[in-house]
DRENPA-3360 file (N, C-alpha, C; in nm, 2 decimals, always signed):
BEGIN
1 = XXXXXXXX = +0.38/+0.36/-1.84/+0.51/+0.29/-1.80/+0.49/+0.24/-1.66 ~ +0.55/+0.12/-1.64/+0.54/+0.06/-1.51/+0.65/-0.04/-1.49 ~ +0.70/-0.06/-1.37/+0.80/-0.16/-1.34/+0.84/-0.15/-1.19 ~ +0.95/-0.23/-1.17/+1.01/-0.22/-1.03/+1.07/-0.09/-1.01 ~ +1.08/-0.04/-0.88/+1.15/+0.08/-0.86/+1.29/+0.09/-0.91 ~ +1.36/-0.02/-0.90/+1.50/-0.02/-0.94/+1.52/-0.01/-1.09 ~ +1.41/-0.02/-1.17/+1.42/-0.01/-1.31/+1.41/+0.14/-1.35 ~ +1.37/+0.23/-1.26/+1.37/+0.37/-1.28/+1.51/+0.43/-1.26;
9 = XXXXXXXX = +1.58/+0.44/-1.37/+1.72/+0.49/-1.36/+1.72/+0.64/-1.39 ~ +1.70/+0.71/-1.28/+1.69/+0.86/-1.29/+1.75/+0.91/-1.16 ~ +1.82/+1.02/-1.17/+1.88/+1.08/-1.04/+1.79/+1.15/-0.95 ~ +1.80/+1.14/-0.83/+1.72/+1.21/-0.73/+1.73/+1.36/-0.74 ~ +1.84/+1.41/-0.80/+1.85/+1.55/-0.82/+1.74/+1.62/-0.89 ~ +1.66/+1.54/-0.97/+1.55/+1.59/-1.04/+1.43/+1.63/-0.94 ~ +1.43/+1.57/-0.82/+1.32/+1.60/-0.73/+1.33/+1.75/-0.68 ~ +1.21/+1.80/-0.65/+1.20/+1.93/-0.60/+1.24/+1.93/-0.45;
17 = XXXXXXXX = +1.25/+2.04/-0.38/+1.28/+2.04/-0.24/+1.16/+1.98/-0.16 ~ +1.04/+2.01/-0.21/+0.92/+1.96/-0.14/+0.92/+1.80/-0.15 ~ +0.96/+1.75/-0.26/+0.96/+1.60/-0.28/+1.07/+1.54/-0.19 ~ +1.19/+1.61/-0.19/+1.30/+1.56/-0.10/+1.26/+1.56/+0.04 ~ +1.19/+1.66/+0.09/+1.15/+1.67/+0.23/+1.05/+1.56/+0.26 ~ +0.95/+1.53/+0.17/+0.85/+1.43/+0.19/+0.92/+1.29/+0.19 ~ +1.02/+1.27/+0.10/+1.09/+1.14/+0.09/+1.17/+1.12/+0.22 ~ +1.22/+1.22/+0.28/+1.31/+1.21/+0.40/+1.22/+1.17/+0.52;
25 = XXXXXXXX = +1.09/+1.19/+0.51/+1.01/+1.16/+0.63/+0.97/+1.02/+0.64 ~ +0.99/+0.94/+0.53/+0.95/+0.80/+0.54/+1.03/+0.72/+0.64 ~ +0.97/+0.64/+0.72/+1.03/+0.56/+0.82/+1.11/+0.45/+0.77 ~ +1.06/+0.38/+0.66/+1.12/+0.26/+0.60/+1.18/+0.30/+0.47 ~ +1.30/+0.24/+0.44/+1.37/+0.27/+0.32/+1.29/+0.23/+0.19 ~ +1.22/+0.11/+0.20/+1.14/+0.06/+0.09/+1.03/+0.16/+0.05 ~ +0.97/+0.22/+0.15/+0.86/+0.32/+0.12/+0.92/+0.44/+0.05 ~ +1.03/+0.49/+0.10/+1.10/+0.60/+0.05/+1.14/+0.57/-0.10;
33 = XXXXXXXX = +1.20/+0.45/-0.12/+1.24/+0.41/-0.26/+1.13/+0.42/-0.36 ~ +1.02/+0.36/-0.32/+0.90/+0.36/-0.41/+0.85/+0.50/-0.43 ~ +0.84/+0.58/-0.33/+0.79/+0.72/-0.35/+0.88/+0.79/-0.45 ~ +1.01/+0.79/-0.43/+1.11/+0.85/-0.52/+1.10/+0.80/-0.66 ~ +1.09/+0.67/-0.67/+1.09/+0.61/-0.81/+0.96/+0.66/-0.88 ~ +0.85/+0.66/-0.81/+0.72/+0.70/-0.88/+0.73/+0.85/-0.92 ~ +0.79/+0.93/-0.84/+0.80/+1.08/-0.87/+0.90/+1.10/-0.99 ~ +1.00/+1.02/-1.00/+1.10/+1.03/-1.11/+1.04/+0.97/-1.24;
41 = XXXXXXXX = +0.96/+0.86/-1.22/+0.91/+0.80/-1.34/+0.80/+0.89/-1.41 ~ +0.73/+0.96/-1.33/+0.63/+1.05/-1.40/+0.70/+1.15/-1.48 ~ +0.81/+1.20/-1.44/+0.89/+1.29/-1.53/+0.94/+1.22/-1.66 ~ +0.99/+1.10/-1.64/+1.03/+1.03/-1.76/+0.92/+1.01/-1.86 ~ +0.80/+0.97/-1.80/+0.69/+0.95/-1.89/+0.64/+1.08/-1.96 ~ +0.64/+1.19/-1.88/+0.60/+1.31/-1.94/+0.70/+1.36/-2.05 ~ +0.83/+1.34/-2.02/+0.93/+1.37/-2.12/+0.92/+1.29/-2.25 ~ +0.88/+1.17/-2.24/+0.86/+1.08/-2.35/+0.75/+1.14/-2.44;
49 = XXXXXXXX = +0.64/+1.19/-2.38/+0.53/+1.24/-2.46/+0.56/+1.38/-2.52 ~ +0.64/+1.46/-2.44/+0.67/+1.60/-2.48/+0.79/+1.60/-2.57 ~ +0.87/+1.50/-2.58/+1.00/+1.50/-2.65/+1.09/+1.59/-2.58 ~ +1.09/+1.59/-2.45/+1.17/+1.68/-2.37/+1.27/+1.60/-2.28 ~ +1.36/+1.68/-2.22/+1.46/+1.62/-2.13/+1.39/+1.61/-1.99 ~ +1.38/+1.49/-1.93/+1.31/+1.48/-1.80/+1.38/+1.56/-1.69 ~ +1.50/+1.58/-1.70/+1.57/+1.66/-1.60/+1.53/+1.81/-1.60 ~ +1.46/+1.85/-1.71/+1.41/+1.99/-1.72/+1.27/+2.00/-1.67;
57 = XXXXXXXX = +1.21/+1.89/-1.63/+1.07/+1.90/-1.59/+1.05/+1.91/-1.44 ~ +0.96/+1.99/-1.40/+0.93/+2.01/-1.26/+0.79/+1.96/-1.23 ~ +0.78/+1.86/-1.13/+0.65/+1.81/-1.09/+0.60/+1.89/-0.98 ~ +0.47/+1.93/-1.00/+0.40/+2.01/-0.90/+0.28/+1.94/-0.85 ~ +0.26/+1.96/-0.72/+0.13/+1.90/-0.66/+0.09/+2.00/-0.55 ~ -0.04/+2.02/-0.54/-0.09/+2.11/-0.44/-0.24/+2.07/-0.41 ~ -0.27/+2.06/-0.28/-0.41/+2.05/-0.25/-0.44/+2.14/-0.13 ~ -0.57/+2.19/-0.13/-0.61/+2.29/-0.03/-0.60/+2.23/+0.11;
65 = XXXXXXXX = -0.62/+2.10/+0.13/-0.62/+2.04/+0.26/-0.47/+2.02/+0.32 ~ -0.39/+1.96/+0.23/-0.25/+1.92/+0.28/-0.14/+2.01/+0.23 ~ -0.17/+2.10/+0.13/-0.06/+2.19/+0.09/+0.02/+2.13/-0.03 ~ +0.14/+2.18/-0.04/+0.24/+2.14/-0.14/+0.28/+2.00/-0.12 ~ +0.30/+1.93/-0.23/+0.35/+1.79/-0.23/+0.23/+1.69/-0.22 ~ +0.11/+1.74/-0.23/-0.01/+1.65/-0.23/-0.10/+1.70/-0.34 ~ -0.20/+1.61/-0.38/-0.30/+1.65/-0.48/-0.26/+1.61/-0.62 ~ -0.35/+1.65/-0.71/-0.33/+1.61/-0.85/-0.20/+1.67/-0.90;
73 = XXXXXXXX = -0.12/+1.58/-0.97/+0.01/+1.63/-1.02/+0.00/+1.70/-1.15 ~ +0.10/+1.79/-1.18/+0.11/+1.85/-1.31/+0.26/+1.88/-1.33 ~ +0.29/+1.91/-1.46/+0.42/+1.94/-1.50/+0.43/+2.09/-1.52 ~ +0.51/+2.16/-1.44/+0.52/+2.31/-1.45/+0.54/+2.36/-1.59 ~ +0.62/+2.29/-1.67/+0.66/+2.34/-1.80/+0.55/+2.30/-1.91 ~ +0.46/+2.22/-1.87/+0.35/+2.18/-1.96/+0.22/+2.16/-1.88 ~ +0.16/+2.27/-1.83/+0.05/+2.25/-1.74/-0.08/+2.19/-1.80 ~ -0.09/+2.18/-1.94/-0.20/+2.12/-2.00/-0.18/+1.97/-2.02;
81 = XXXXXXXX = -0.06/+1.92/-2.00/-0.04/+1.78/-2.01/-0.10/+1.70/-1.89 ~ -0.18/+1.60/-1.92/-0.22/+1.52/-1.81/-0.12/+1.42/-1.76 ~ -0.10/+1.42/-1.63/+0.00/+1.32/-1.57/-0.06/+1.26/-1.45 ~ -0.02/+1.13/-1.42/-0.06/+1.06/-1.30/+0.04/+0.96/-1.27 ~ +0.05/+0.92/-1.15/+0.14/+0.81/-1.11/+0.08/+0.74/-0.99 ~ +0.14/+0.61/-0.97/+0.09/+0.53/-0.86/+0.20/+0.44/-0.82 ~ +0.19/+0.39/-0.70/+0.29/+0.29/-0.65/+0.22/+0.20/-0.55 ~ +0.27/+0.08/-0.55/+0.24/-0.02/-0.45/+0.37/-0.09/-0.42;
89 = XXXXXXXX = +0.37/-0.17/-0.31/+0.50/-0.23/-0.27/+0.56/-0.31/-0.39 ~ +0.68/-0.26/-0.43/+0.76/-0.33/-0.53/+0.72/-0.29/-0.67 ~ +0.63/-0.19/-0.69/+0.59/-0.16/-0.83/+0.56/-0.01/-0.84 ~ +0.60/+0.06/-0.94/+0.56/+0.20/-0.97/+0.51/+0.21/-1.11 ~ +0.43/+0.30/-1.14/+0.38/+0.33/-1.27/+0.34/+0.47/-1.29 ~ +0.34/+0.52/-1.41/+0.31/+0.66/-1.44/+0.24/+0.66/-1.58 ~ +0.17/+0.77/-1.61/+0.11/+0.79/-1.74/+0.10/+0.94/-1.77 ~ +0.11/+0.97/-1.90/+0.11/+1.11/-1.94/+0.04/+1.12/-2.08;
97 = XXXXXXXX = -0.03/+1.23/-2.10/-0.09/+1.24/-2.23/-0.19/+1.36/-2.23 ~ -0.26/+1.38/-2.34/-0.35/+1.50/-2.35/-0.47/+1.47/-2.26 ~ -0.53/+1.57/-2.21/-0.65/+1.56/-2.13/-0.62/+1.51/-1.99 ~ -0.73/+1.46/-1.93/-0.72/+1.40/-1.79/-0.66/+1.26/-1.79 ~ -0.57/+1.24/-1.70/-0.51/+1.10/-1.68/-0.53/+1.06/-1.54 ~ -0.56/+0.93/-1.52/-0.56/+0.87/-1.39/-0.50/+0.73/-1.40 ~ -0.41/+0.70/-1.31/-0.35/+0.56/-1.31/-0.35/+0.51/-1.16 ~ -0.37/+0.38/-1.15/-0.36/+0.32/-1.02/-0.31/+0.18/-1.03;
105 = XXXXXXXX = -0.22/+0.15/-0.93/-0.17/+0.01/-0.92/-0.20/-0.04/-0.78 ~ -0.24/-0.16/-0.77/-0.28/-0.22/-0.64/-0.24/-0.37/-0.64 ~ -0.20/-0.42/-0.53/-0.17/-0.56/-0.51/-0.30/-0.63/-0.48 ~ -0.31/-0.75/-0.53/-0.42/-0.84/-0.51/-0.39/-0.92/-0.38 ~ -0.48/-0.91/-0.28/-0.46/-0.98/-0.16/-0.49/-1.13/-0.18 ~ -0.40/-1.22/-0.13/-0.43/-1.36/-0.14/-0.55/-1.40/-0.05 ~ -0.60/-1.52/-0.08/-0.71/-1.57/+0.01/-0.85/-1.53/-0.03 ~ -0.94/-1.55/+0.06/-1.08/-1.52/+0.02/-1.11/-1.38/+0.00;
113 = XXXXXXXX = -1.22/-1.35/-0.06/-1.26/-1.21/-0.09/-1.25/-1.12/+0.04 ~ -1.18/-1.01/+0.02/-1.17/-0.90/+0.12/-1.31/-0.83/+0.13 ~ -1.40/-0.88/+0.21/-1.53/-0.83/+0.22/-1.54/-0.69/+0.27 ~ -1.44/-0.65/+0.36/-1.44/-0.51/+0.41/-1.42/-0.42/+0.30 ~ -1.32/-0.44/+0.22/-1.29/-0.35/+0.10/-1.41/-0.36/+0.00 ~ -1.45/-0.48/-0.03/-1.56/-0.50/-0.13/-1.69/-0.42/-0.08 ~ -1.72/-0.42/+0.04/-1.84/-0.35/+0.09/-1.82/-0.20/+0.08 ~ -1.69/-0.15/+0.10/-1.66/-0.01/+0.09/-1.66/+0.05/-0.05;
121 = XXXXXXXX = -1.61/-0.03/-0.15/-1.59/+0.03/-0.28/-1.67/-0.02/-0.39 ~ -1.75/-0.12/-0.37/-1.84/-0.17/-0.48/-1.98/-0.13/-0.46 ~ -2.05/-0.11/-0.58/-2.19/-0.09/-0.57/-2.26/-0.22/-0.53 ~ -2.38/-0.22/-0.49/-2.45/-0.34/-0.46/-2.45/-0.44/-0.58 ~ -2.47/-0.39/-0.70/-2.47/-0.48/-0.82/-2.33/-0.54/-0.83 ~ -2.22/-0.46/-0.83/-2.09/-0.51/-0.84/-2.06/-0.61/-0.73 ~ -2.10/-0.58/-0.61/-2.07/-0.66/-0.49/-2.14/-0.80/-0.51 ~ -2.25/-0.81/-0.57/-2.32/-0.93/-0.60/-2.25/-1.02/-0.70;
129 = XXXXXXXX = -2.17/-0.95/-0.79/-2.10/-1.02/-0.90/-1.96/-1.06/-0.87 ~ -1.90/-0.99/-0.78/-1.76/-1.01/-0.75/-1.74/-1.12/-0.65 ~ -1.66/-1.22/-0.68/-1.64/-1.34/-0.60/-1.49/-1.35/-0.54 ~ -1.40/-1.28/-0.61/-1.26/-1.29/-0.56/-1.19/-1.16/-0.56 ~ -1.07/-1.16/-0.50/-0.99/-1.04/-0.48/-0.94/-0.98/-0.62 ~ -0.91/-1.07/-0.71/-0.86/-1.02/-0.84/-0.97/-0.93/-0.91 ~ -1.09/-0.98/-0.91/-1.20/-0.90/-0.97/-1.22/-0.77/-0.88 ~ -1.22/-0.78/-0.75/-1.23/-0.67/-0.66/-1.13/-0.56/-0.70;
137 = XXXXXXXX = -1.00/-0.60/-0.71/-0.89/-0.50/-0.73/-0.91/-0.44/-0.87 ~ -0.95/-0.52/-0.97/-0.98/-0.46/-1.10/-1.08/-0.35/-1.10 ~ -1.19/-0.37/-1.02/-1.29/-0.26/-1.00/-1.22/-0.14/-0.93 ~ -1.15/-0.17/-0.82/-1.09/-0.07/-0.74/-0.99/+0.02/-0.82 ~ -0.90/-0.05/-0.90/-0.80/+0.03/-0.97/-0.87/+0.13/-1.07 ~ -0.98/+0.08/-1.14/-1.05/+0.16/-1.23/-1.11/+0.29/-1.16 ~ -1.17/+0.26/-1.04/-1.23/+0.37/-0.96/-1.13/+0.46/-0.91 ~ -1.02/+0.41/-0.87/-0.91/+0.50/-0.81/-0.85/+0.58/-0.93;
145 = XXXXXXXX = -0.84/+0.53/-1.05/-0.80/+0.61/-1.16/-0.90/+0.72/-1.19 ~ -1.02/+0.69/-1.18/-1.13/+0.80/-1.20/-1.12/+0.91/-1.08 ~ -1.09/+0.86/-0.96/-1.06/+0.96/-0.85/-0.95/+1.05/-0.89 ~ -0.84/+0.99/-0.94/-0.72/+1.07/-0.97/-0.75/+1.17/-1.09 ~ -0.85/+1.14/-1.17/-0.89/+1.23/-1.28/-0.98/+1.34/-1.22 ~ -1.03/+1.32/-1.10/-1.12/+1.42/-1.04/-1.26/+1.39/-1.08 ~ -1.30/+1.27/-1.12/-1.43/+1.24/-1.16/-1.51/+1.15/-1.07 ~ -1.45/+1.11/-0.96/-1.51/+1.03/-0.86/-1.45/+1.07/-0.72;
153 = XXXXXXXX = -1.52/+1.05/-0.61/-1.46/+1.07/-0.48/-1.47/+0.95/-0.40 ~ -1.38/+0.94/-0.30/-1.38/+0.82/-0.21/-1.51/+0.79/-0.15 ~ -1.58/+0.90/-0.11/-1.71/+0.88/-0.04/-1.82/+0.84/-0.13 ~ -1.80/+0.84/-0.27/-1.90/+0.80/-0.36/-1.87/+0.67/-0.44 ~ -1.76/+0.61/-0.41/-1.72/+0.49/-0.49/-1.82/+0.37/-0.48 ~ -1.89/+0.36/-0.37/-1.98/+0.25/-0.36/-2.12/+0.28/-0.41 ~ -2.14/+0.41/-0.45/-2.27/+0.45/-0.51/-2.28/+0.44/-0.66 ~ -2.16/+0.45/-0.72/-2.16/+0.44/-0.87/-2.05/+0.36/-0.92;
161 = XXXXXXXX = -2.07/+0.29/-1.03/-1.97/+0.21/-1.09/-1.86/+0.29/-1.16 ~ -1.77/+0.23/-1.21/-1.66/+0.30/-1.28/-1.71/+0.33/-1.42 ~ -1.78/+0.44/-1.44/-1.84/+0.48/-1.57/-1.72/+0.53/-1.66 ~ -1.69/+0.45/-1.76/-1.59/+0.48/-1.85/-1.64/+0.53/-1.99 ~ -1.76/+0.57/-1.99/-1.82/+0.62/-2.12/-1.74/+0.74/-2.16 ~ -1.69/+0.74/-2.29/-1.62/+0.85/-2.35/-1.47/+0.85/-2.30 ~ -1.43/+0.75/-2.23/-1.29/+0.75/-2.18/-1.22/+0.62/-2.24 ~ -1.09/+0.62/-2.22/-1.02/+0.50/-2.27/-0.96/+0.43/-2.15;
169 = XXXXXXXX = -0.97/+0.30/-2.15/-0.91/+0.22/-2.04/-0.80/+0.13/-2.09 ~ -0.69/+0.14/-2.02/-0.57/+0.05/-2.05/-0.55/-0.02/-1.92 ~ -0.55/-0.15/-1.92/-0.52/-0.23/-1.80/-0.41/-0.33/-1.83 ~ -0.33/-0.37/-1.72/-0.24/-0.48/-1.73/-0.21/-0.54/-1.59 ~ -0.15/-0.65/-1.60/-0.11/-0.72/-1.48/+0.04/-0.72/-1.47 ~ +0.10/-0.70/-1.35/+0.24/-0.70/-1.33/+0.27/-0.82/-1.24 ~ +0.31/-0.93/-1.30/+0.32/-1.05/-1.22/+0.19/-1.10/-1.18 ~ +0.19/-1.20/-1.08/+0.06/-1.26/-1.05/-0.03/-1.18/-0.96;
177 = XXXXXXXX = +0.03/-1.07/-0.89/-0.06/-1.01/-0.79/-0.07/-0.86/-0.80 ~ -0.03/-0.79/-0.91/-0.04/-0.65/-0.92/-0.13/-0.62/-1.04 ~ -0.23/-0.53/-1.02/-0.32/-0.49/-1.13/-0.31/-0.34/-1.15 ~ -0.31/-0.30/-1.27/-0.29/-0.16/-1.31/-0.40/-0.12/-1.40 ~ -0.46/+0.00/-1.37/-0.56/+0.06/-1.46/-0.52/+0.21/-1.49 ~ -0.53/+0.24/-1.62/-0.51/+0.38/-1.67/-0.63/+0.42/-1.74 ~ -0.69/+0.54/-1.70/-0.80/+0.60/-1.77/-0.76/+0.73/-1.83 ~ -0.78/+0.74/-1.96/-0.74/+0.86/-2.03/-0.85/+0.91/-2.12;
185 = XXXXXXXX = -0.83/+1.03/-2.17/-0.92/+1.09/-2.27/-0.89/+1.05/-2.41 ~ -0.77/+1.00/-2.44/-0.72/+0.96/-2.57/-0.67/+0.81/-2.56 ~ -0.67/+0.74/-2.67/-0.62/+0.61/-2.67/-0.48/+0.61/-2.61 ~ -0.45/+0.51/-2.53/-0.32/+0.50/-2.46/-0.25/+0.36/-2.50 ~ -0.12/+0.36/-2.48/-0.05/+0.24/-2.50/+0.06/+0.23/-2.39 ~ +0.09/+0.11/-2.36/+0.19/+0.08/-2.26/+0.33/+0.08/-2.32 ~ +0.42/+0.15/-2.26/+0.56/+0.15/-2.31/+0.65/+0.11/-2.20 ~ +0.76/+0.05/-2.23/+0.85/+0.01/-2.12/+0.93/+0.13/-2.06;
193 = XXXXXX = +0.97/+0.11/-1.94/+1.06/+0.21/-1.88/+1.19/+0.21/-1.95 ~ +1.23/+0.33/-2.00/+1.36/+0.33/-2.07/+1.48/+0.28/-1.99 ~ +1.56/+0.20/-2.05/+1.68/+0.14/-1.98/+1.80/+0.24/-1.99 ~ +1.91/+0.19/-1.94/+2.03/+0.27/-1.94/+2.08/+0.30/-2.09 ~ +2.04/+0.21/-2.18/+2.09/+0.23/-2.32/+1.99/+0.32/-2.40 ~ +1.88/+0.35/-2.34/+1.77/+0.43/-2.41/+1.82/+0.57/-2.44;
% end
């Protein structure tokens, strides 16, 4: 699922205390709005897969370095369900399903190739082939999705390509400048964010 933050029609009461505290720390309202929308959307997405009420689902995150509210997400009531979410200015997306899930959304920078990013995230072979930011961001979203699955690390992205062997890739564009990649263990399909009448 993916769309504008205002398309996520879900109450903030679903958020945990940790999520509310993190949301309150944002300096700018638009950053807070996107954070909240992504955290609500992942519940909606998980509920769709589980046939559950999203209000009954608790999103958990923990990492050894930053503590609660960071790290790979999971649903407390369905710990074996893979979930992932991402956001970029003006766009949020989430995915849920069996096995590992990784999703990433990024904006395509206008203008000539962002050589700094290209040199940081592309292998030498990829770097030789990529001529524009759209291609660069398509590579980057795939790699970021693999990072979110726990199969790649930021310090290794320029050493190896986005090896999708044995995985399923679902990609789409949102408008002219947003690219989304979802990497899953099972075939995936894109579904719309449920509206008020859903």
